[in-house]
C-alpha positions as CSV (number, residue, x, y, z in Angstrom):
1,M,90.5,86.9,75.7
2,K,91.4,84.9,78.8
3,S,91.9,86.9,82.0
4,F,92.1,86.3,85.7
5,T,88.4,86.9,86.0
6,S,87.8,83.4,84.6
7,V,89.7,82.0,87.6
8,F,88.5,84.5,90.2
9,E,84.8,83.6,89.5
10,H,85.3,80.0,90.7
11,Y,86.0,81.2,94.2
12,R,83.9,82.8,96.9
13,W,85.1,84.9,99.8
14,D,83.1,83.2,102.5
15,D,84.3,79.7,101.2
16,I,87.9,80.7,101.5
17,K,87.3,82.2,105.0
18,S,85.7,78.9,106.1
19,R,88.6,76.9,104.6
20,L,91.1,79.0,106.6
21,E,89.3,78.4,109.8
22,K,89.3,74.6,109.3
23,V,93.0,74.2,108.7
24,T,94.6,72.0,111.3
25,P,98.2,71.9,112.6
26,A,98.6,68.6,110.7
27,D,97.6,70.3,107.4
28,V,100.3,73.0,108.1
29,E,102.9,70.3,108.8
30,K,102.1,68.6,105.5
31,S,102.4,71.8,103.5
32,L,105.8,72.5,105.2
33,R,107.1,69.1,104.2
34,K,106.4,69.5,100.5
35,N,108.9,70.4,97.9
36,N,106.4,71.9,95.4
37,R,103.6,73.9,97.0
38,T,100.2,75.0,95.6
39,T,97.9,77.9,96.5
40,G,96.2,75.4,98.8
41,D,99.4,75.1,100.7
42,F,99.7,78.9,100.8
43,L,96.3,79.0,102.4
44,N,97.4,76.5,105.0
45,L,100.5,78.6,105.8
46,I,98.5,81.8,106.3
47,S,95.9,80.1,108.5
48,P,95.5,80.7,112.2
49,A,96.7,77.1,112.7
50,A,100.1,78.0,111.2
51,A,100.8,80.8,113.7
52,G,102.3,78.2,116.1
53,K,104.8,77.2,113.4
54,L,106.1,80.8,112.9
55,E,109.7,80.0,114.1
56,V,110.0,77.1,111.7
57,M,108.5,79.1,108.9
58,A,110.9,82.0,109.5
59,G,113.9,79.6,109.3
60,M,112.6,78.1,106.1
61,A,112.0,81.5,104.6
62,Q,115.5,82.7,105.4
63,H,117.0,79.6,103.8
64,L,114.9,79.8,100.7
65,T,115.5,83.5,100.2
66,Q,119.3,83.1,100.5
67,K,119.3,80.2,98.1
68,R,117.4,82.1,95.4
69,F,118.5,85.7,95.9
70,G,121.6,85.5,98.0
71,K,122.3,87.9,100.9
72,T,121.3,91.1,99.1
73,I,118.6,93.7,99.5
74,Q,117.8,96.0,96.6
75,L,117.1,99.6,97.7
76,Y,114.8,102.0,95.9
77,A,112.9,105.2,96.5
78,P,109.5,106.5,95.4
79,L,109.2,109.8,93.5
80,Y,105.7,111.2,93.8
81,L,104.6,113.0,90.6
82,S,101.2,114.3,91.5
83,N,98.5,114.2,94.2
84,E,95.7,115.0,91.7
85,C,93.1,112.4,91.8
86,Q,89.6,111.9,90.4
87,N,88.7,109.0,92.6
88,I,87.1,108.9,96.0
89,C,88.9,106.3,98.1
90,T,88.0,106.3,101.8
91,Y,91.5,105.3,102.9
92,C,93.7,107.7,100.8
93,G,95.0,111.2,101.6
94,F,94.7,112.1,97.9
95,S,91.0,111.2,97.7
96,L,89.0,113.7,95.5
97,D,86.8,114.7,98.5
98,N,89.8,115.8,100.6
99,L,90.1,119.6,100.4
100,I,93.9,119.7,100.0
101,K,96.3,121.7,97.9
102,R,96.9,119.8,94.7
103,K,100.3,119.6,93.2
104,T,101.7,118.1,89.9
105,L,105.5,118.4,89.3
106,S,106.7,120.3,86.2
107,D,109.6,119.1,84.2
108,T,112.0,121.3,86.1
109,E,110.6,120.3,89.5
110,L,110.8,116.6,88.5
111,M,114.5,116.9,87.7
112,I,115.1,118.8,91.0
113,E,113.5,115.9,92.9
114,A,115.5,113.4,90.8
115,S,118.8,115.1,91.6
116,V,118.1,114.7,95.4
117,L,117.5,111.0,94.9
118,K,120.6,110.7,92.8
119,S,122.6,112.4,95.5
120,M,121.5,109.6,97.9
121,G,122.8,107.0,95.5
122,V,119.3,105.9,94.3
123,N,119.3,104.1,91.0
124,H,115.9,102.3,91.2
125,V,113.1,104.8,91.3
126,L,109.3,104.2,91.6
127,L,107.1,106.9,90.1
128,V,103.8,107.3,91.9
129,S,100.8,109.5,91.1
130,G,97.2,110.0,92.0
131,E,94.7,108.8,89.4
132,A,93.8,111.8,87.2
133,N,93.9,110.9,83.5
134,K,93.4,114.5,82.3
135,T,96.2,116.0,84.4
136,V,98.6,113.1,84.7
137,G,97.8,110.7,81.9
138,V,100.0,108.5,79.8
139,G,101.5,111.4,77.9
140,Y,102.7,113.0,81.2
141,F,104.2,109.6,82.3
142,V,106.0,109.0,79.0
143,N,107.5,112.4,79.2
144,A,108.6,111.9,82.8
145,V,110.1,108.5,82.0
146,K,112.1,109.9,79.1
147,L,113.4,112.7,81.2
148,L,114.5,110.3,84.0
149,S,115.8,107.3,82.0
150,P,119.3,108.8,81.4
151,H,119.7,109.1,85.2
152,F,118.2,105.9,86.6
153,A,119.0,102.3,85.8
154,N,115.5,101.1,86.6
155,I,112.2,102.9,86.5
156,S,108.9,101.5,88.0
157,I,105.5,103.1,88.0
158,E,102.5,102.9,90.4
159,V,99.8,104.9,88.7
160,Q,96.2,104.4,87.5
161,P,95.3,101.3,85.5
162,L,95.9,101.8,81.8
163,S,95.2,100.1,78.5
164,E,97.5,97.5,77.0
165,E,98.6,99.9,74.3
166,E,99.4,102.6,76.9
167,Y,101.5,100.0,78.8
168,R,103.3,99.2,75.6
169,E,104.0,102.9,75.1
170,L,105.4,103.2,78.6
171,H,107.5,100.1,78.2
172,K,109.0,101.5,75.0
173,A,109.8,104.8,76.8
174,G,111.8,102.9,79.5
175,V,109.4,101.5,82.2
176,N,110.7,98.3,83.6
177,A,108.0,97.4,86.2
178,V,104.4,98.3,86.9
179,L,102.8,98.0,90.4
180,V,99.1,97.7,90.7
181,Y,97.2,96.8,93.8
182,Q,93.6,95.5,93.8
183,E,93.3,97.0,97.3
184,T,90.8,94.3,98.3
185,Y,89.4,91.2,96.4
186,H,86.1,91.5,98.3
187,R,83.9,92.4,95.3
188,E,80.9,93.2,97.3
189,V,82.5,95.8,99.6
190,Y,85.0,97.1,97.1
191,K,82.4,99.7,96.0
192,E,82.1,101.0,99.5
193,Y,85.8,101.9,99.6
194,H,85.7,103.3,96.1
195,P,82.3,105.1,95.7
196,K,83.3,107.5,92.9
197,G,85.8,107.5,90.0
198,K,87.2,105.1,87.5
199,K,88.7,103.1,90.3
200,S,85.2,102.0,91.4
201,N,85.2,99.6,88.4
202,F,86.3,96.4,90.2
203,S,86.6,94.3,87.1
204,F,88.7,96.8,85.1
205,R,91.2,96.9,88.0
206,L,91.2,93.2,88.5
207,E,92.2,92.6,84.8
208,T,94.9,95.3,84.8
209,P,97.8,92.8,85.4
210,D,96.6,90.9,82.3
211,R,97.0,94.0,80.3
212,I,100.5,94.6,81.8
213,G,101.4,91.0,81.0
214,K,100.2,91.3,77.4
215,A,102.3,94.5,77.0
216,E,105.3,92.3,78.0
217,I,106.4,94.6,80.9
218,H,109.5,93.1,82.5
219,K,108.1,92.9,86.0
220,M,104.8,93.5,87.7
221,G,104.0,94.0,91.4
222,L,100.8,93.0,93.2
223,G,99.5,93.4,96.7
224,V,96.4,94.2,98.8
225,L,95.9,97.1,101.3
226,L,96.2,95.2,104.5
227,G,93.5,96.5,106.9
228,L,90.6,97.0,104.6
229,E,89.3,93.4,104.9
230,D,90.4,90.1,106.4
231,W,94.1,89.9,105.5
232,R,94.1,86.2,105.2
233,V,91.3,85.9,102.7
234,D,92.6,88.9,100.7
235,S,96.1,87.5,100.6
236,F,94.9,84.1,99.4
237,F,93.2,85.8,96.4
238,N,96.4,87.8,95.8
239,A,98.5,84.6,95.7
240,L,95.9,83.0,93.4
241,H,96.3,86.0,91.1
242,I,100.1,85.8,91.1
243,D,99.9,82.0,90.5
244,Y,97.7,82.6,87.4
245,L,99.9,85.4,86.1
246,Q,103.1,83.5,86.5
247,K,101.7,80.7,84.4
248,Q,100.1,83.0,81.8
249,Y,102.9,85.5,81.4
250,W,105.9,83.4,82.2
251,K,108.4,85.9,80.7
252,S,107.7,88.5,83.4
253,R,109.0,88.6,86.9
254,F,106.7,89.2,89.9
255,S,106.9,91.0,93.2
256,V,104.5,91.3,96.2
257,S,104.2,94.2,98.6
258,F,102.5,94.5,102.0
259,P,101.1,97.9,102.5
260,R,99.4,98.1,105.9
261,L,96.8,100.9,106.2
262,R,98.6,103.9,107.6
263,P,97.3,107.2,108.9
264,A,96.4,109.8,106.3
265,E,94.3,112.9,105.9
266,G,90.6,112.1,106.1
267,I,90.8,108.3,105.9
268,I,88.9,105.5,107.7
269,E,90.3,103.5,110.5
270,P,91.4,99.9,109.6
271,N,88.6,97.4,109.6
272,F,91.0,94.6,110.4
273,M,94.1,95.0,112.6
274,M,97.2,93.1,111.5
275,S,100.0,92.6,114.0
276,D,103.7,92.5,113.2
277,Q,103.5,88.7,114.0
278,D,100.7,88.4,111.4
279,L,102.7,90.2,108.8
280,L,105.8,88.1,109.4
281,Q,103.7,85.0,109.0
282,L,102.3,86.3,105.7
283,I,105.8,87.2,104.4
284,C,107.2,83.8,105.3
285,A,104.2,82.0,103.8
286,Y,104.8,83.8,100.5
287,R,108.5,82.9,100.5
288,I,107.8,79.2,101.3
289,W,105.1,79.0,98.7
290,N,107.0,80.8,95.9
291,E,110.8,80.9,95.9
292,D,111.0,83.1,92.9
293,L,108.7,85.9,94.1
294,E,110.4,89.2,95.0
295,I,109.3,90.6,98.3
296,S,109.3,94.3,98.9
297,I,109.0,96.1,102.2
298,S,108.1,99.8,102.3
299,T,108.7,102.6,104.9
300,R,105.1,102.1,106.0
301,E,106.6,99.6,108.5
302,N,108.3,100.5,111.7
303,E,112.1,100.5,112.2
304,T,112.2,97.4,114.4
305,F,110.2,95.3,111.9
306,R,112.2,96.4,109.0
307,N,115.5,95.7,110.8
308,H,114.4,92.1,111.4
309,I,112.8,91.4,108.0
310,V,116.1,91.9,106.2
311,S,117.1,88.3,106.9
312,L,113.6,86.7,106.8
313,G,112.5,87.0,103.3
314,A,112.7,90.5,102.0
315,T,114.5,91.2,98.7
316,A,113.8,94.9,98.2
317,M,113.2,97.9,100.5
318,S,112.3,101.5,100.0
319,A,114.3,104.0,102.1
320,A,114.2,107.8,102.9
321,S,110.7,107.9,101.3
322,K,108.6,111.0,100.8
323,T,105.0,110.3,99.9
324,N,104.1,113.8,98.6
325,P,104.9,115.4,95.2
326,G,107.9,117.6,95.7
327,G,108.6,116.1,99.1
328,Y,112.4,115.8,98.7
329,A,113.1,119.4,97.8
330,V,110.4,121.3,95.8
331,D,107.5,121.4,98.2
332,R,108.1,119.7,101.5
333,E,104.9,121.0,103.0
334,S,102.5,119.4,100.5
335,L,100.2,116.7,101.8
336,E,101.5,113.1,102.1
337,Q,99.5,110.2,100.7
338,F,100.1,108.5,104.0
339,E,102.5,108.8,107.0
340,T,105.7,106.8,106.8
341,S,106.9,105.0,109.9
342,D,110.6,104.5,109.1
343,E,112.1,107.9,108.4
344,R,115.8,106.9,108.5
345,S,118.1,108.1,105.8
346,M,119.4,105.9,102.9
347,E,122.8,105.6,104.6
348,E,121.3,104.5,107.9
349,I,119.3,101.8,106.1
350,K,122.4,100.6,104.2
351,S,124.2,100.4,107.6
352,I,121.4,98.3,109.1
353,I,121.5,95.9,106.1
354,R,125.3,95.5,106.3
355,K,125.1,94.8,110.1
356,A,122.7,92.0,109.3
357,G,125.3,90.5,107.0
358,Y,123.6,91.5,103.8
359,D,124.6,93.7,100.9
360,P,122.6,96.8,100.0
361,V,122.2,96.9,96.2
362,M,121.6,100.2,94.5
363,K,121.8,98.8,91.0
364,D,121.5,95.1,90.0
365,W,119.8,95.4,86.6
366,D,119.8,97.8,83.7
367,A,117.1,98.5,81.1
368,V,119.7,98.0,78.4
369,Y,119.7,94.3,79.0
370,S,116.0,94.0,78.0
371,G,116.6,95.6,74.6
372,I,114.3,98.6,75.4
């Protein structure tokens, strides 16, 4: 069966890095003038040569976002189910080799956490878990989704890669979207970041979005962990992946997230630093390249950056996030997966969005419309 691997194997990391370094201001201008842009144009727009065009790019990104999505920002919140994990990941607080107290929410605890989110007006919830198939496998997720479905209009998941049939089962239970990050597309060093566990299988993770697409999940989200490797090269491969998926699974919607490596228990320092200006350039490049792509900004980012990105390309934002299982009410002392940077309340974020002239949206879609 065809998969993204067949495309990925035609590209080499060092070749893309070299291409990025050779982009000229004239190449950037040419890409900006186009009406229909390719992944080659995306490469030009994330190159060092494009940094001087950031003001122009920001204006274009704002216009294109408003044209396609209007002046709205969808708000959501994560709900962490478990910090159990059988992988060793050198950048994650949940890593197997971290001697931390492990916690998996019971049905009762899950509903207590959900009630807190509902009291904040949350209607879009993202279920997150460490990767531990025996403790939190597909059966656990299906049960959680069925318990939560009557209370939330939209349920997304960010868990371990699963089989096509398991994704079909979750879709039937009520899952609307699946987020899966390759972390880095640098095959040679991927193993260094993931020395143990099922996640160490680069190819299996790379082909996960194909399985999600074949299961006909309504939306899938991709991204790379910015800070592991050269953000420009990694982001080119992520765009290449999205481009392939949109053509192959055209019934699905797609989103991209921008997780920058944040402090967490026992993790490595970022190998590549990414400034706020770099991140803005990347977000604008995605919008200019792909008008239909949803762009999500998490609470990893600081207040100032999140305030400004409202009008420059974002379509969705998390708010009032807790990144530990039970963090909203059940067990506020359990270890977080990573530190959040923007700790403002849901109401404060709504106010910031309104002051920017945009509408905070708590519910803009319902699973009933997909027939599930």
